[in-house]
N, C-alpha and C positions, 0 to 999 in steps of 0.2 A: 720501324723507320727507317727511312730514306735519306739520312741526314750526311750533309755531304756532296751526293750523287743529284749530278745537274741534267738539265737536255733543253735544247731550243726549241722554243713552240714554232711549227713552221707559219705560223699565223701575225704573230707579233714579233717573229725573230726574237725575243728575249730570253736570255738565259735563266732558266728559274730549277728551284728545287723540286726534285721527283715528284714529291706528294702534292704539288700544282697540277699533275697530271693524274686524268682517269687512266684506271687499268686497261692494258689490253691485250688479251692473251695470242692474238690473234699478230701482234707485232714483236718483230725480231725483239726487241728490251723490253716488251712486256707492258708497256706505255701506251697511250695514245699521240697523237704527232701533234694537237694543239693543247694547250693548256687549256682548264677548267674556265676560266673567266671567256678566252675566246670561244671552245666550242658550243657554252652557254649563248652567248650573241649569232653564232652560227646554226645553231637549233631553236633560237627564235625568230630566226629568218625566216627557215624552215618551216616552223609552224603555222607565221602568219600567212607564207606563199600559197600555203597547202590545206587551210582553215577550213575548207569546206567539204574536202576530203574526208577529212580527222571528226568532221562533224558527222558525217556521212557514215563513217565507221561506227562513231559511239552510237547512233539510232538504229544502225542494225542491229547494234548489240542489244541494245535496249529491247530493240522488240522481238527479239530472241529470248529476253528473261522475263520480258513480261507476257510473252506469247501472244503477239499481236500483230497486225500488217504491217507489212512495211514495202513501198515504192519509191522509195527517191534515190535522187542521183544529185552529183556538184553543181549542175546549170541550173536545176531547179533549186537547191538551196540560193545559189548565188543571186536567182532570181527573183527570192523573196526577199532578200538582206538590204535595205534604206538605212540600216544604222542606226534605225530605230528602233526603241521598243514598240512593241505591239498595241500594248495594255496603258503603259505610262504616256507615250509619244514624247519621250524621254530618248538625249544619245545611250548607244550601246557602242561599245568600241573592242574588235577584234585583239586577241592578244592581252587583254586586261584579264587579272588575276580570278580566276572562279569563286574567290573569298568575297570579293567586290557586288554590293548591290547593283554595280552597272554593266557586270559582266553578261555578253551574248550566251543565252538558251534558247534551245529548240527545244518550244513548245507545243505537245498535242493538246488541239484546240478543245478535242473531245476524245478523251485517254481513250478511250474503249475502242476508237474508229481507227487506231495505232498511227505509226509514222508514215501517212500515205500523203498525196500529191491534194493539196486544198485545205486539207487537217494540220497543219502545223505553219507554225509563225515562229518568227524572233522576239524575245521580249528580254527583259534582263530579268536576273538574278532574283532579284527582288520580285517581281511581280509571279516568277515561278515559284519561289519557295511561297506567297503567301498563295497562288490558285492552287498548288499543289495538283493531287487527283479527285478535287472536289468538283460538283458540277451545278450549276448556276443555279439550283436550289440552294444547295448548301452554300454558295454563297450570300444568297439571300436571307438565308435565316441567319447570317454571322452578320451582315448588314443591319438588320433589323436590330437585332438586339445591340449592335453600337449605337445603333440611331437611339433608340428607347433607354439604354445608358447613357451615352452623352445628355437628353433630355431632361435625364432624372439631375444628373451631377449641375446641369445649368439652373435647375429649379430652387435645388438647395442653395445653392453660391446666390443666388440674386436676392 
């Protein structure tokens, strides 16, 4: 614990306890120049500015992991971005927490074709979770089951 020891944040210019700074072995005093809250704001701005670059890197990583093709680039990912889920046509927003149903995710329309131009779309995390790795036959079977179940439930309720 660093009780009593303080440092001035280079961003907000506040004198704060060392516990408010991340450790950094490369710095002379062993702590970052920015306090944790300023660093969080800086990191978020950087992430939003480089959103498509990070998405490209994630897709490349997943392509290797799933052993599928990959030919995407930042310019292409930005060109297919319109701020709406391709499935629900509801707004999706860069920087939203991944746990949110409105977080953007890059979907492989036909999973076996990989992360390739023409086979990817921006969808909400909710749509991507529902879609998962199923194909249209899987989804028709699920839809048929749900329709049948709903009609049985409505007949019982009437």
